Short mmCIF file of the C-alpha atoms (twelve columns), coordinates in Angstrom:
data_MODEL
# 
_entry.id   MODEL 
# 
loop_
_atom_site.group_PDB 
_atom_site.id 
_atom_site.type_symbol 
_atom_site.label_atom_id 
_atom_site.label_alt_id 
_atom_site.label_comp_id 
_atom_site.label_asym_id 
_atom_site.label_seq_id 
_atom_site.Cartn_x 
_atom_site.Cartn_y 
_atom_site.Cartn_z 
_atom_site.pdbx_PDB_model_num 
ATOM 1   C CA . MET A 1   0.000   0.000  0.000   1 
ATOM 2   C CA . GLU A 2   1.313   3.422  -0.932  1 
ATOM 3   C CA . TYR A 3   1.981   5.862  1.893   1 
ATOM 4   C CA . ILE A 4   1.863   9.638  1.336   1 
ATOM 5   C CA . SER A 5   3.347   11.858 4.023   1 
ATOM 6   C CA . SER A 6   3.546   15.225 2.279   1 
ATOM 7   C CA . PRO A 7   0.716   17.594 1.300   1 
ATOM 8   C CA . LYS A 8   2.909   18.577 -1.653  1 
ATOM 9   C CA . ASN A 9   2.458   15.178 -3.272  1 
ATOM 10  C CA . ASP A 10  0.921   15.524 -6.762  1 
ATOM 11  C CA . ARG A 11  -1.936  13.110 -6.008  1 
ATOM 12  C CA . ILE A 12  -2.831  15.078 -2.902  1 
ATOM 13  C CA . LYS A 13  -2.728  18.357 -4.814  1 
ATOM 14  C CA . THR A 14  -5.135  16.878 -7.360  1 
ATOM 15  C CA . ALA A 15  -7.449  15.527 -4.654  1 
ATOM 16  C CA . LYS A 16  -7.515  18.888 -2.896  1 
ATOM 17  C CA . LYS A 17  -8.650  20.586 -6.112  1 
ATOM 18  C CA . LEU A 18  -11.692 18.295 -6.144  1 
ATOM 19  C CA . THR A 19  -13.299 20.413 -3.433  1 
ATOM 20  C CA . VAL A 20  -13.696 23.213 -6.010  1 
ATOM 21  C CA . LYS A 21  -16.663 23.168 -8.406  1 
ATOM 22  C CA . LYS A 22  -14.699 24.034 -11.568 1 
ATOM 23  C CA . HIS A 23  -12.149 21.276 -11.020 1 
ATOM 24  C CA . GLN A 24  -14.893 18.826 -10.045 1 
ATOM 25  C CA . LYS A 25  -16.743 19.441 -13.292 1 
ATOM 26  C CA . ASP A 26  -13.571 19.203 -15.372 1 
ATOM 27  C CA . ALA A 27  -12.595 15.910 -13.740 1 
ATOM 28  C CA . GLY A 28  -16.093 14.476 -13.282 1 
ATOM 29  C CA . ARG A 29  -15.307 13.634 -9.670  1 
ATOM 30  C CA . TYR A 30  -15.306 15.198 -6.211  1 
ATOM 31  C CA . LEU A 31  -13.715 14.696 -2.795  1 
ATOM 32  C CA . LEU A 32  -15.888 13.286 -0.011  1 
ATOM 33  C CA . GLU A 33  -14.740 13.527 3.606   1 
ATOM 34  C CA . GLY A 34  -15.732 11.616 6.733   1 
ATOM 35  C CA . ARG A 35  -16.421 7.995  7.650   1 
ATOM 36  C CA . HIS A 36  -20.216 8.324  7.695   1 
ATOM 37  C CA . LEU A 37  -20.420 10.011 4.290   1 
ATOM 38  C CA . VAL A 38  -17.970 7.591  2.706   1 
ATOM 39  C CA . GLN A 39  -19.929 4.683  4.195   1 
ATOM 40  C CA . GLU A 40  -23.203 6.053  2.786   1 
ATOM 41  C CA . ALA A 41  -21.633 6.550  -0.646  1 
ATOM 42  C CA . LEU A 42  -20.252 3.013  -0.767  1 
ATOM 43  C CA . ALA A 43  -23.483 1.508  0.577   1 
ATOM 44  C CA . SER A 44  -25.394 3.234  -2.233  1 
ATOM 45  C CA . GLY A 45  -23.420 1.229  -4.773  1 
ATOM 46  C CA . GLN A 46  -21.051 3.947  -5.932  1 
ATOM 47  C CA . THR A 47  -17.466 2.961  -6.655  1 
ATOM 48  C CA . PRO A 48  -14.663 5.279  -5.517  1 
ATOM 49  C CA . TYR A 49  -11.745 6.193  -7.732  1 
ATOM 50  C CA . ASP A 50  -9.430  6.500  -4.732  1 
ATOM 51  C CA . ILE A 51  -9.619  6.331  -0.947  1 
ATOM 52  C CA . TYR A 52  -7.215  8.197  1.320   1 
ATOM 53  C CA . ALA A 53  -7.086  7.165  4.967   1 
ATOM 54  C CA . THR A 54  -4.920  7.656  8.022   1 
ATOM 55  C CA . GLU A 55  -3.624  4.609  9.908   1 
ATOM 56  C CA . LYS A 56  -6.679  4.661  12.197  1 
ATOM 57  C CA . TYR A 57  -9.003  3.713  9.321   1 
ATOM 58  C CA . LEU A 58  -6.896  1.229  7.365   1 
ATOM 59  C CA . ASP A 59  -8.693  -1.779 8.843   1 
ATOM 60  C CA . ASP A 60  -12.141 -0.184 8.958   1 
ATOM 61  C CA . ARG A 61  -14.776 -2.708 7.840   1 
ATOM 62  C CA . VAL A 62  -16.392 -0.037 5.636   1 
ATOM 63  C CA . LEU A 63  -13.282 0.091  3.453   1 
ATOM 64  C CA . LYS A 64  -12.434 -3.626 3.258   1 
ATOM 65  C CA . PRO A 65  -14.207 -4.273 -0.088  1 
ATOM 66  C CA . PHE A 66  -12.138 -1.451 -1.616  1 
ATOM 67  C CA . TYR A 67  -8.789  -2.235 -0.016  1 
ATOM 68  C CA . ASP A 68  -6.953  -2.046 -3.342  1 
ATOM 69  C CA . LYS A 69  -8.041  1.583  -3.744  1 
ATOM 70  C CA . ILE A 70  -6.735  2.759  -0.359  1 
ATOM 71  C CA . THR A 71  -3.699  4.988  0.020   1 
ATOM 72  C CA . GLN A 72  -2.452  5.615  3.539   1 
ATOM 73  C CA . ILE A 73  -1.885  9.274  4.378   1 
ATOM 74  C CA . SER A 74  -0.245  11.083 7.265   1 
ATOM 75  C CA . GLU A 75  -2.151  13.241 9.731   1 
ATOM 76  C CA . SER A 76  -0.655  16.351 8.115   1 
ATOM 77  C CA . VAL A 77  -2.015  15.288 4.714   1 
ATOM 78  C CA . ALA A 78  -5.432  14.663 6.273   1 
ATOM 79  C CA . GLU A 79  -5.366  18.165 7.762   1 
ATOM 80  C CA . HIS A 80  -4.480  19.576 4.339   1 
ATOM 81  C CA . LEU A 81  -7.301  17.754 2.558   1 
ATOM 82  C CA . SER A 82  -9.889  18.460 5.225   1 
ATOM 83  C CA . ASP A 83  -12.424 21.267 5.122   1 
ATOM 84  C CA . THR A 84  -12.971 21.030 8.887   1 
ATOM 85  C CA . GLU A 85  -10.979 21.969 11.987  1 
ATOM 86  C CA . THR A 86  -10.945 18.354 13.177  1 
ATOM 87  C CA . PRO A 87  -10.250 16.043 10.208  1 
ATOM 88  C CA . GLN A 88  -11.702 12.541 10.437  1 
ATOM 89  C CA . GLY A 89  -8.874  11.069 8.414   1 
ATOM 90  C CA . ILE A 90  -10.865 9.345  5.686   1 
ATOM 91  C CA . PHE A 91  -11.533 10.688 2.188   1 
ATOM 92  C CA . ALA A 92  -12.882 9.215  -1.033  1 
ATOM 93  C CA . VAL A 93  -12.669 10.504 -4.590  1 
ATOM 94  C CA . MET A 94  -16.145 9.815  -5.965  1 
ATOM 95  C CA . PRO A 95  -17.809 10.275 -9.378  1 
ATOM 96  C CA . ARG A 96  -19.669 13.549 -9.751  1 
ATOM 97  C CA . GLN A 97  -22.738 12.195 -11.514 1 
ATOM 98  C CA . ALA A 98  -25.354 14.298 -13.313 1 
ATOM 99  C CA . GLU A 99  -28.782 13.016 -12.272 1 
ATOM 100 C CA . GLN A 100 -31.806 13.160 -14.562 1 
ATOM 101 C CA . LEU A 101 -35.503 13.611 -13.836 1 
ATOM 102 C CA . PRO A 102 -37.500 10.392 -13.432 1 
ATOM 103 C CA . ASP A 103 -39.082 9.107  -16.634 1 
ATOM 104 C CA . PRO A 104 -42.049 8.996  -16.685 1 
ATOM 105 C CA . LEU A 105 -42.358 12.165 -14.627 1 
ATOM 106 C CA . SER A 106 -44.199 11.344 -11.417 1 
ATOM 107 C CA . GLY A 107 -43.895 11.575 -7.652  1 
ATOM 108 C CA . GLN A 108 -43.050 14.320 -5.178  1 
ATOM 109 C CA . PHE A 109 -40.481 17.020 -5.865  1 
ATOM 110 C CA . LEU A 110 -38.733 19.704 -3.828  1 
ATOM 111 C CA . LEU A 111 -37.449 22.640 -5.894  1 
ATOM 112 C CA . LEU A 112 -34.810 24.989 -4.451  1 
ATOM 113 C CA . ASP A 113 -34.897 28.533 -5.826  1 
ATOM 114 C CA . ALA A 114 -31.546 30.233 -5.107  1 
ATOM 115 C CA . ILE A 115 -31.089 28.789 -1.612  1 
ATOM 116 C CA . GLN A 116 -27.598 30.042 -0.847  1 
ATOM 117 C CA . ASP A 117 -26.727 28.889 2.664   1 
ATOM 118 C CA . PRO A 118 -25.045 25.447 2.596   1 
ATOM 119 C CA . GLY A 119 -26.564 24.545 5.962   1 
ATOM 120 C CA . ASN A 120 -30.060 25.315 4.713   1 
ATOM 121 C CA . VAL A 121 -29.500 23.371 1.505   1 
ATOM 122 C CA . GLY A 122 -28.239 20.350 3.400   1 
ATOM 123 C CA . THR A 123 -31.115 20.474 5.874   1 
ATOM 124 C CA . LEU A 124 -33.639 20.747 3.044   1 
ATOM 125 C CA . VAL A 125 -32.230 17.658 1.328   1 
ATOM 126 C CA . ARG A 126 -32.147 15.701 4.602   1 
ATOM 127 C CA . THR A 127 -35.721 16.709 5.371   1 
ATOM 128 C CA . ALA A 128 -36.894 15.738 1.890   1 
ATOM 129 C CA . ASP A 129 -35.217 12.372 2.408   1 
ATOM 130 C CA . ALA A 130 -36.884 11.967 5.814   1 
ATOM 131 C CA . ALA A 131 -40.283 12.871 4.348   1 
ATOM 132 C CA . GLY A 132 -39.897 10.334 1.557   1 
ATOM 133 C CA . ILE A 133 -39.498 12.859 -1.271  1 
ATOM 134 C CA . LYS A 134 -37.283 11.238 -3.873  1 
ATOM 135 C CA . THR A 135 -36.256 14.159 -6.109  1 
ATOM 136 C CA . VAL A 136 -34.716 17.525 -5.186  1 
ATOM 137 C CA . ILE A 137 -34.094 20.121 -7.901  1 
ATOM 138 C CA . PHE A 138 -31.228 22.570 -7.347  1 
ATOM 139 C CA . GLY A 139 -32.211 25.714 -9.249  1 
ATOM 140 C CA . GLN A 140 -29.897 28.502 -10.369 1 
ATOM 141 C CA . GLY A 141 -28.243 30.377 -7.512  1 
ATOM 142 C CA . THR A 142 -28.550 27.431 -5.121  1 
ATOM 143 C CA . ALA A 143 -25.389 26.328 -3.325  1 
ATOM 144 C CA . ASP A 144 -23.549 23.565 -5.169  1 
ATOM 145 C CA . ALA A 145 -24.598 20.059 -4.137  1 
ATOM 146 C CA . PHE A 146 -20.968 18.903 -4.202  1 
ATOM 147 C CA . GLY A 147 -19.486 21.731 -2.131  1 
ATOM 148 C CA . PRO A 148 -17.830 20.467 1.086   1 
ATOM 149 C CA . LYS A 149 -20.201 22.334 3.417   1 
ATOM 150 C CA . VAL A 150 -23.316 21.165 1.574   1 
ATOM 151 C CA . LEU A 151 -22.024 17.581 1.491   1 
ATOM 152 C CA . ARG A 152 -21.530 17.638 5.259   1 
ATOM 153 C CA . ALA A 153 -24.925 19.230 5.885   1 
ATOM 154 C CA . MET A 154 -26.731 16.616 3.760   1 
ATOM 155 C CA . GLN A 155 -25.251 13.887 6.009   1 
ATOM 156 C CA . GLY A 156 -25.553 11.193 3.361   1 
ATOM 157 C CA . SER A 157 -29.117 11.932 2.272   1 
ATOM 158 C CA . GLN A 158 -27.733 12.829 -1.150  1 
ATOM 159 C CA . PHE A 159 -27.308 9.077  -1.682  1 
ATOM 160 C CA . HIS A 160 -30.973 8.372  -0.923  1 
ATOM 161 C CA . VAL A 161 -32.609 10.989 -3.161  1 
ATOM 162 C CA . ARG A 162 -32.185 12.092 -6.763  1 
ATOM 163 C CA . ILE A 163 -30.486 15.509 -6.970  1 
ATOM 164 C CA . VAL A 164 -30.937 17.341 -10.275 1 
ATOM 165 C CA . SER A 165 -29.335 20.697 -11.091 1 
ATOM 166 C CA . ALA A 166 -31.480 22.589 -13.602 1 
ATOM 167 C CA . LYS A 167 -33.313 25.808 -14.397 1 
ATOM 168 C CA . LEU A 168 -36.602 25.715 -12.533 1 
ATOM 169 C CA . MET A 169 -39.007 27.155 -15.108 1 
ATOM 170 C CA . PRO A 170 -38.721 24.232 -17.569 1 
ATOM 171 C CA . ILE A 171 -39.083 21.813 -14.646 1 
ATOM 172 C CA . ILE A 172 -42.217 23.567 -13.381 1 
ATOM 173 C CA . LYS A 173 -43.803 23.479 -16.836 1 
ATOM 174 C CA . ALA A 174 -42.876 19.819 -17.305 1 
ATOM 175 C CA . LEU A 175 -44.462 18.899 -13.968 1 
ATOM 176 C CA . GLN A 176 -47.628 20.785 -14.859 1 
ATOM 177 C CA . ARG A 177 -47.835 19.122 -18.276 1 
ATOM 178 C CA . ALA A 178 -47.652 15.802 -16.446 1 
ATOM 179 C CA . GLY A 179 -50.621 16.842 -14.310 1 
ATOM 180 C CA . ILE A 180 -48.530 17.432 -11.189 1 
ATOM 181 C CA . PRO A 181 -49.520 20.549 -9.192  1 
ATOM 182 C CA . VAL A 182 -46.703 22.932 -8.316  1 
ATOM 183 C CA . TYR A 183 -46.901 24.909 -5.085  1 
ATOM 184 C CA . GLY A 184 -45.011 28.086 -4.322  1 
ATOM 185 C CA . SER A 185 -44.195 29.105 -0.768  1 
ATOM 186 C CA . GLU A 186 -44.806 32.817 -0.509  1 
ATOM 187 C CA . LEU A 187 -47.465 34.926 1.155   1 
ATOM 188 C CA . ASN A 188 -49.540 36.999 -1.282  1 
ATOM 189 C CA . GLU A 189 -53.195 37.921 -1.760  1 
ATOM 190 C CA . LYS A 190 -53.990 34.583 -3.448  1 
ATOM 191 C CA . ALA A 191 -51.955 32.369 -1.122  1 
ATOM 192 C CA . LYS A 192 -53.588 29.572 0.865   1 
ATOM 193 C CA . SER A 193 -52.692 28.121 4.232   1 
ATOM 194 C CA . TYR A 194 -50.755 24.919 3.628   1 
ATOM 195 C CA . ARG A 195 -53.403 23.085 5.677   1 
ATOM 196 C CA . GLN A 196 -55.964 23.745 2.920   1 
ATOM 197 C CA . ILE A 197 -54.059 21.462 0.556   1 
ATOM 198 C CA . GLN A 198 -54.719 17.734 0.737   1 
ATOM 199 C CA . PRO A 199 -51.702 15.405 0.975   1 
ATOM 200 C CA . SER A 200 -50.868 13.778 -2.339  1 
ATOM 201 C CA . ALA A 201 -48.480 11.354 -3.979  1 
ATOM 202 C CA . GLN A 202 -47.890 13.915 -6.749  1 
ATOM 203 C CA . PHE A 203 -46.699 17.486 -6.201  1 
ATOM 204 C CA . GLY A 204 -43.869 19.941 -6.595  1 
ATOM 205 C CA . LEU A 205 -42.987 22.366 -3.788  1 
ATOM 206 C CA . ILE A 206 -40.780 25.394 -4.442  1 
ATOM 207 C CA . VAL A 207 -38.935 27.159 -1.630  1 
ATOM 208 C CA . GLY A 208 -37.281 30.507 -2.241  1 
ATOM 209 C CA . ASN A 209 -34.159 32.447 -1.380  1 
ATOM 210 C CA . GLU A 210 -33.514 33.165 2.297   1 
ATOM 211 C CA . GLY A 211 -33.645 36.938 1.917   1 
ATOM 212 C CA . ASN A 212 -35.689 37.618 -1.200  1 
ATOM 213 C CA . GLY A 213 -38.112 34.714 -1.334  1 
ATOM 214 C CA . MET A 214 -39.174 33.148 -4.607  1 
ATOM 215 C CA . ASP A 215 -38.400 34.610 -8.009  1 
ATOM 216 C CA . PRO A 216 -41.573 36.546 -9.011  1 
ATOM 217 C CA . VAL A 217 -41.487 34.984 -12.479 1 
ATOM 218 C CA . LEU A 218 -41.580 31.495 -10.981 1 
ATOM 219 C CA . LEU A 219 -44.217 32.571 -8.489  1 
ATOM 220 C CA . LYS A 220 -46.589 33.502 -11.317 1 
ATOM 221 C CA . GLN A 221 -46.188 30.057 -12.852 1 
ATOM 222 C CA . THR A 222 -47.209 28.060 -9.763  1 
ATOM 223 C CA . ASP A 223 -50.665 26.531 -9.377  1 
ATOM 224 C CA . THR A 224 -51.094 27.679 -5.775  1 
ATOM 225 C CA . ASN A 225 -48.937 29.569 -3.302  1 
ATOM 226 C CA . LEU A 226 -48.827 28.344 0.270   1 
ATOM 227 C CA . TYR A 227 -48.055 30.009 3.568   1 
ATOM 228 C CA . ILE A 228 -47.741 28.943 7.196   1 
ATOM 229 C CA . PRO A 229 -49.940 30.912 9.616   1 
ATOM 230 C CA . ILE A 230 -47.758 32.402 12.363  1 
ATOM 231 C CA . ARG A 231 -49.531 32.737 15.708  1 
ATOM 232 C CA . GLY A 232 -46.750 34.416 17.651  1 
ATOM 233 C CA . LYS A 233 -44.740 37.568 16.995  1 
ATOM 234 C CA . ALA A 234 -41.957 36.100 14.872  1 
ATOM 235 C CA . GLU A 235 -41.880 37.743 11.448  1 
ATOM 236 C CA . SER A 236 -40.969 34.593 9.571   1 
ATOM 237 C CA . LEU A 237 -39.576 31.067 9.726   1 
ATOM 238 C CA . ASN A 238 -36.218 29.821 8.520   1 
ATOM 239 C CA . VAL A 239 -36.624 28.441 4.996   1 
ATOM 240 C CA . ALA A 240 -35.639 24.915 6.012   1 
ATOM 241 C CA . VAL A 241 -38.066 24.930 8.949   1 
ATOM 242 C CA . ALA A 242 -40.928 26.246 6.812   1 
ATOM 243 C CA . ALA A 243 -40.203 23.712 4.086   1 
ATOM 244 C CA . ALA A 244 -40.172 20.888 6.635   1 
ATOM 245 C CA . VAL A 245 -43.630 21.833 7.904   1 
ATOM 246 C CA . MET A 246 -45.054 21.922 4.383   1 
ATOM 247 C CA . MET A 247 -43.275 18.821 3.102   1 
ATOM 248 C CA . PHE A 248 -44.503 16.564 5.877   1 
ATOM 249 C CA . HIS A 249 -48.039 17.896 5.500   1 
ATOM 250 C CA . LEU A 250 -48.105 17.480 1.721   1 
ATOM 251 C CA . VAL A 251 -46.667 13.969 1.874   1 
ATOM 252 C CA . GLY A 252 -49.219 12.884 4.472   1 
ATOM 253 C CA . ASP A 253 -49.206 9.749  6.612   1 
# 
């Protein structure tokens, strides 16, 4: 087994670049960090290009089927590759795969309209996964699904749902042509309380930017806009919290 002790090693330099979107797209792969995330990726059936691990993880049962792909690294290399203050010491170079919409178009969809905070994006994907929603659309302006902070925040849910990066307007129109209602999430004069909508196996739910809400052009295209009645004095809810309330209601029991 190869052992790499220096962060200046060419393979390590290449792996480090795979935390950056441009290099990920050019290479068609990205760097995944942490035992739990690597375990989820491998359990989903994905095959790593390379695995980098400190001595602590060399005999980890999660990695045994891929022993021939493991390179041992020093703690200093792990610190260099890591995006966190406390590196876990296990990394995998994984394929950056472009997902497609289900064909035929059916089911429940969460659409993210310019959600910028990686923590919010990750929480939204995890919540969709928990609610049983199988497809999440990352619209323009939404934090990259393969960015290190988003990957950590998703906590492996990205391997349980289909993540599609696309412009939202064509998706909305395609859902509507398929007879799937699309709900916005913004308070206006025509908006309905989310409780007025019956749970369904078919819907699309759009959640908008943290500061500006939904794009007005997209808002006009929705079938119905939903809001959550606030009984206290808070002006609004965090986008991930609001989406969670609506998702679980729309999915039903």
